[in-house]
C-alpha positions as CSV (number, residue, x, y, z in Angstrom):
1,M,-7.9,5.5,15.0
2,K,-7.0,2.7,12.5
3,I,-9.8,0.2,11.4
4,A,-9.9,-3.1,9.6
5,L,-13.1,-3.5,7.5
6,L,-14.3,-6.6,6.1
7,P,-17.1,-6.3,3.6
8,A,-19.4,-9.4,4.0
9,R,-22.8,-9.3,2.4
10,G,-25.2,-12.2,2.5
11,G,-26.1,-12.6,-1.1
12,S,-23.2,-14.4,-2.7
13,K,-24.6,-16.2,-5.7
14,R,-21.8,-18.5,-7.2
15,I,-20.8,-19.9,-3.8
16,P,-23.9,-19.5,-1.5
17,R,-22.9,-18.2,2.0
18,K,-19.2,-18.4,1.1
19,N,-18.2,-15.8,3.7
20,I,-19.2,-18.1,6.6
21,R,-18.9,-21.5,4.9
22,E,-16.4,-23.8,6.7
23,F,-12.9,-23.5,5.3
24,G,-9.9,-25.3,7.0
25,G,-12.0,-26.1,10.0
26,K,-13.3,-22.5,10.6
27,P,-15.9,-20.2,9.0
28,M,-14.0,-18.5,6.1
29,I,-14.4,-15.1,7.5
30,A,-12.6,-16.1,10.7
31,W,-9.3,-16.4,9.0
32,P,-8.9,-12.8,7.9
33,I,-10.3,-11.6,11.2
34,E,-7.7,-13.4,13.1
35,A,-5.0,-12.1,10.9
36,A,-6.2,-8.5,11.4
37,R,-6.5,-9.0,15.2
38,A,-3.1,-10.6,15.3
39,S,-1.4,-7.7,13.4
40,G,-1.8,-5.5,16.4
41,L,-2.4,-2.6,14.1
42,F,-6.1,-1.8,14.6
43,D,-8.2,0.0,17.2
44,H,-11.3,-1.9,15.7
45,V,-11.7,-4.8,13.4
46,I,-15.2,-4.5,12.0
47,V,-17.5,-6.4,9.7
48,S,-19.9,-4.6,7.4
49,T,-22.8,-6.9,6.6
50,D,-26.5,-7.0,5.9
51,D,-26.9,-10.4,7.2
52,A,-27.7,-11.3,10.8
53,E,-25.9,-14.8,10.6
54,I,-22.8,-13.4,9.2
55,A,-22.8,-10.8,12.0
56,D,-23.2,-13.5,14.6
57,V,-20.2,-15.4,13.1
58,A,-18.1,-12.4,12.8
59,R,-18.7,-11.5,16.5
60,A,-17.9,-15.1,17.5
61,A,-14.5,-14.8,15.6
62,G,-13.6,-11.7,17.4
63,A,-14.7,-8.9,15.1
64,E,-17.1,-6.0,16.0
65,V,-20.4,-5.4,14.0
66,P,-21.2,-1.9,15.2
67,F,-23.8,-1.3,12.5
68,M,-25.7,-3.2,9.9
69,R,-25.1,-2.3,6.3
70,P,-28.0,-0.5,4.6
71,D,-29.8,-2.8,2.0
72,N,-28.9,-0.2,-0.8
73,L,-25.2,-0.9,-0.1
74,A,-25.7,-4.8,-0.3
75,D,-26.7,-5.6,-3.7
76,D,-24.7,-7.2,-6.6
77,F,-23.8,-3.7,-7.9
78,S,-22.5,-2.1,-4.8
79,P,-18.9,-1.0,-5.3
80,T,-16.5,-1.7,-2.5
81,R,-15.4,1.9,-2.2
82,V,-18.8,3.0,-1.3
83,V,-19.0,0.3,1.4
84,I,-15.6,1.4,2.7
85,N,-16.6,5.0,2.9
86,H,-19.9,4.2,4.5
87,A,-18.0,2.3,7.2
88,I,-15.4,5.1,7.8
89,R,-18.1,7.7,8.3
90,A,-20.2,5.3,10.6
91,M,-17.2,4.7,12.8
92,E,-16.3,8.3,13.0
93,E,-20.0,9.1,14.1
94,I,-20.1,6.1,16.6
95,H,-16.7,7.0,18.2
96,G,-16.6,10.6,17.8
97,R,-13.0,10.7,16.5
98,P,-11.5,10.5,13.1
99,V,-10.3,7.4,11.3
100,E,-6.6,7.9,10.3
101,M,-6.2,4.9,8.1
102,A,-8.3,1.8,7.0
103,C,-7.7,-1.4,5.7
104,C,-10.2,-3.3,3.6
105,I,-9.8,-7.0,3.9
106,Y,-12.0,-9.2,1.9
107,A,-13.9,-11.9,3.9
108,T,-12.6,-14.7,1.6
109,A,-8.9,-13.6,2.1
110,A,-8.1,-16.8,4.0
111,F,-4.5,-16.8,3.1
112,V,-3.7,-13.3,4.5
113,R,-1.4,-13.2,7.4
114,A,-0.7,-10.6,10.1
115,E,2.8,-10.1,8.8
116,D,1.3,-9.2,5.3
117,L,-0.8,-6.5,6.9
118,R,2.1,-5.2,8.9
119,A,4.5,-5.1,6.0
120,A,2.0,-3.2,3.9
121,H,1.2,-0.7,6.7
122,A,4.9,0.0,7.0
123,T,4.9,0.9,3.2
124,L,2.0,3.1,3.5
125,T,3.5,5.1,6.4
126,E,7.1,5.3,5.1
127,R,6.2,8.1,2.7
128,D,3.6,10.9,3.5
129,D,2.6,11.0,-0.3
130,T,1.5,7.3,-0.4
131,R,-2.3,7.1,-0.4
132,F,-2.8,3.4,-0.9
133,V,-1.0,0.1,-0.6
134,F,-2.8,-3.0,-2.1
135,A,-2.0,-6.7,-2.0
136,A,-0.6,-7.8,-5.5
137,A,1.0,-10.8,-7.1
138,T,3.3,-11.1,-10.1
139,F,2.3,-12.9,-13.3
140,A,3.9,-16.3,-13.8
141,H,4.7,-15.5,-17.3
142,P,5.5,-12.1,-18.8
143,A,2.2,-10.2,-19.5
144,Q,3.8,-8.6,-22.5
145,R,3.6,-11.9,-24.3
146,A,-0.2,-12.2,-23.8
147,M,-2.3,-13.5,-26.8
148,V,-6.0,-13.2,-27.6
149,E,-8.1,-15.1,-30.1
150,T,-9.0,-12.8,-33.1
151,G,-12.4,-14.5,-33.6
152,R,-11.4,-15.5,-37.0
153,G,-9.8,-18.7,-36.0
154,G,-6.4,-17.3,-35.1
155,V,-4.7,-15.4,-32.4
156,E,-2.7,-12.2,-32.1
157,M,-0.3,-10.7,-29.5
158,L,-1.6,-7.9,-27.3
159,F,1.8,-6.3,-27.6
160,P,3.2,-7.3,-31.0
161,E,6.3,-5.0,-30.4
162,H,7.5,-7.6,-27.8
163,A,7.2,-10.7,-30.0
164,K,10.9,-11.0,-30.2
165,T,11.9,-9.4,-26.8
166,R,13.8,-11.7,-24.5
167,S,11.9,-12.6,-21.3
168,Q,14.7,-11.2,-19.1
169,D,14.4,-7.9,-20.8
170,L,10.8,-7.4,-20.0
171,A,9.6,-5.5,-17.0
172,E,8.1,-7.7,-14.3
173,T,4.3,-7.3,-14.1
174,F,1.8,-7.8,-11.5
175,H,-1.9,-7.6,-10.7
176,D,-4.3,-6.8,-7.9
177,A,-4.5,-9.9,-5.6
178,G,-8.0,-9.1,-4.5
179,M,-7.1,-9.5,-0.8
180,F,-6.6,-6.2,1.1
181,Y,-6.2,-2.4,0.4
182,W,-4.7,-0.2,3.0
183,G,-5.4,3.5,2.5
184,R,-5.5,6.8,4.2
185,R,-9.0,8.3,5.4
186,D,-9.0,11.3,2.8
187,A,-7.7,9.1,0.0
188,F,-10.7,6.8,0.3
189,L,-13.4,9.5,1.0
190,D,-12.0,11.8,-1.8
191,E,-12.3,9.0,-4.3
192,H,-8.8,9.0,-5.3
193,P,-8.1,6.0,-7.7
194,M,-6.7,2.8,-6.0
195,F,-4.3,2.2,-8.7
196,G,-2.3,5.3,-9.5
197,P,0.9,7.3,-9.1
198,Q,0.5,7.5,-5.4
199,S,-0.3,3.8,-4.8
200,R,2.2,1.1,-4.1
201,P,1.9,-2.8,-4.3
202,H,2.7,-5.2,-1.6
203,I,3.9,-8.3,-3.5
204,M,2.4,-11.5,-2.1
205,P,3.7,-15.0,-2.8
206,R,1.6,-16.4,-5.7
207,A,1.0,-19.6,-3.7
208,R,-1.1,-17.3,-1.3
209,T,-3.1,-15.3,-3.8
210,Q,-5.9,-17.8,-4.9
211,D,-9.3,-16.1,-6.0
212,I,-12.2,-17.9,-4.5
213,D,-15.2,-17.1,-7.0
214,T,-16.4,-20.5,-8.1
215,P,-16.8,-23.9,-6.6
216,E,-13.7,-25.0,-8.5
217,D,-11.7,-22.2,-6.9
218,W,-13.0,-23.2,-3.6
219,D,-11.9,-26.7,-4.0
220,F,-8.4,-25.7,-5.2
221,A,-8.0,-23.2,-2.4
222,E,-8.8,-25.8,0.3
223,A,-6.3,-28.2,-1.3
224,L,-3.7,-25.4,-1.4
225,F,-4.5,-24.3,2.3
226,R,-3.9,-27.9,3.5
227,L,-0.4,-27.9,1.8
228,L,0.4,-24.5,3.4
């Protein structure tokens, strides 16, 4: 079976209750749940949470909450991979059959669309040696031209060898968009690195890859959402 997993713990600090706060007229978590369901890819769209209110909102949005996440996997330091692996094993125990593939979708990925999930799934399945496909976005400016402050009142380039390289001669660079991660069961459970030789990016439009970590991020994301 294939599962979509949305981790949604109740203890968000910087934006309290952000997983179920209203965004664009719906609870935030409803948007990625709807995208996952609309994709037609999943046998189960589940939410892993330690919070009863989040569980109720998730069910109302069309997701399953087949188990409550243990408290030891719901603190500020619980890695996402541990939560994913717990969900895979729990679903296999509940349903008595193996999980073939899983897609972890963050509960604040309001900009994800069904077609993004379908395209990334196609990338994952077109080659047997691909373990993961993750949402990514390109940098607007060549990362090879990045600078940092020295702490002595000046700046220096991270890659001084590219100080005079023309922008068009630099390789395009991208970063993890923090939206979703498709992967094969054993790649998750065997702790293979998410970003490695057998991982491939699904490049998202930069206009739909807004992080939502602070109140300012939230306000900007709402304005962007209205425009889109």
